[in-house]
C-alpha positions in Angstrom: -1.8 -7.3 -18.7 1.2 -4.9 -17.2 4.1 -7.3 -15.6 5.0 -4.0 -13.4 5.2 -4.9 -9.7 4.2 -2.2 -7.9 3.4 -2.1 -3.9 -0.4 -1.0 -3.3 -1.5 1.9 -0.8 -4.0 0.7 1.5 -6.1 3.2 -0.2 -6.1 1.7 -3.1 -7.0 -2.1 -1.9 -10.5 -0.2 -0.4 -11.3 1.1 -3.5 -10.9 -2.2 -5.0 -12.1 -4.4 -2.9 -15.4 -1.5 -2.5 -18.0 -2.0 -5.4 -19.9 1.0 -4.2 -17.0 3.3 -4.2 -16.6 5.9 -7.4 -13.1 4.9 -8.3 -13.6 1.3 -7.5 -14.3 0.7 -11.8 -11.0 2.4 -12.7 -8.6 1.4 -10.0 -9.9 -2.9 -10.9 -8.9 -1.6 -14.4 -5.7 -0.6 -14.0 -4.7 -3.4 -10.3 -6.0 -5.9 -12.9 -5.7 -4.9 -16.3 -2.8 -1.9 -17.0 -0.6 -2.9 -13.3 -1.1 -6.6 -13.9 -1.9 -9.1 -11.3 1.2 -9.6 -9.4 0.5 -6.8 -7.3 2.0 -6.8 -3.6 1.4 -4.9 -0.4 3.0 -4.2 3.0 2.3 -6.4 5.8 0.9 -3.4 7.6 -0.9 -2.8 4.9 -2.5 -6.1 5.6 -3.1 -5.0 9.3 -4.8 -2.1 8.3 -7.2 -3.3 6.8 -7.8 -6.2 8.7 -8.2 -3.8 12.1 -11.1 -2.2 10.7 -13.1 -6.0 10.2 -15.8 -5.5 12.2 -16.5 -9.6 13.1 -15.3 -12.8 11.5 -17.4 -12.7 8.3 -15.1 -9.5 7.7 -12.2 -11.0 8.8 -12.5 -13.9 6.2 -13.6 -12.2 3.1 -10.3 -9.8 3.7 -8.3 -12.3 3.5 -9.9 -14.1 1.1 -8.8 -10.8 -1.0 -5.7 -10.5 0.1 -5.2 -14.0 -1.1 -4.0 -12.9 -4.1 -1.5 -10.4 -3.0 1.9 -11.0 -2.5 2.9 -10.0 1.2 6.5 -8.4 2.2 7.4 -8.7 6.2 9.0 -6.1 7.9 12.1 -7.1 8.7 15.3 -5.1 10.4 16.2 -3.0 6.8 12.7 -1.7 6.8 11.7 -0.5 10.1 15.6 0.9 10.4 13.6 2.9 6.8 11.4 3.9 8.3 12.3 5.2 12.0 14.6 7.0 9.8 11.4 8.6 7.9 9.9 9.4 10.5 12.9 11.0 11.9 13.2 13.0 9.1 10.0 13.6 8.3 7.2 13.3 10.7 7.1 16.8 12.6 7.8 19.0 9.3 5.3 17.1 6.8 2.8 14.9 9.9 4.0 11.3 7.7 2.5 8.7 9.6 3.5 5.4 11.2 1.6 2.9 9.1 2.5 5.6 6.0 6.4 5.8 6.9 6.3 1.8 7.4 4.5 1.5 4.0 7.8 4.1 2.0 9.9 2.7 3.8 8.7 -1.3 2.1 8.6 0.7 -1.2 11.9 2.2 -0.6 13.4 -1.5 0.3 12.0 -2.9 -2.3 13.1 -0.6 -4.8 9.6 -0.5 -6.7 6.7 1.4 -7.1 4.1 2.9 -4.0 0.8 3.0 -6.0 -1.8 5.4 -3.6 -4.5 7.7 -4.5 -2.7 9.5 -1.3 0.2 10.8 -3.2 0.1 13.9 -0.5 1.2 11.7 2.0 4.2 10.3 0.4 5.2 12.8 -2.0 8.4 14.9 0.3 10.1 11.7 0.9 13.2 11.6 -1.5 13.5 8.6 -3.6 10.0 7.7 -3.3 9.1 6.5 -6.4 5.3 6.6 -6.8 3.2 4.7 -9.7 1.8 7.3 -12.3 -2.1 8.1 -12.3 
């Protein structure tokens, strides 16, 4: 089992939690065996997943599944970095607000981002992506 700490993007967790998703098996192997169980998410990712809940049962299940992940809360440094990313990349690359906050979290923690949506982040200078 690996010990590298990474930050998981929302799309990775959606695949990890959905047993019917075609990438569920490979994502599970990556998160549980290759990378290890010490994975981290941005509070934005948690909010996105909770926002997708359709009822109280969904909320309970999501919270239970997320209980094994450490969560990095948004702070002043992350906010300022996200503002800078939006100024630099919103118009030129279509950087979304949630992605800017997740990228800023990755930059400020100096960790790698595990995302299947590499196109949403690859243009951000100094952002390390977990190699797939």
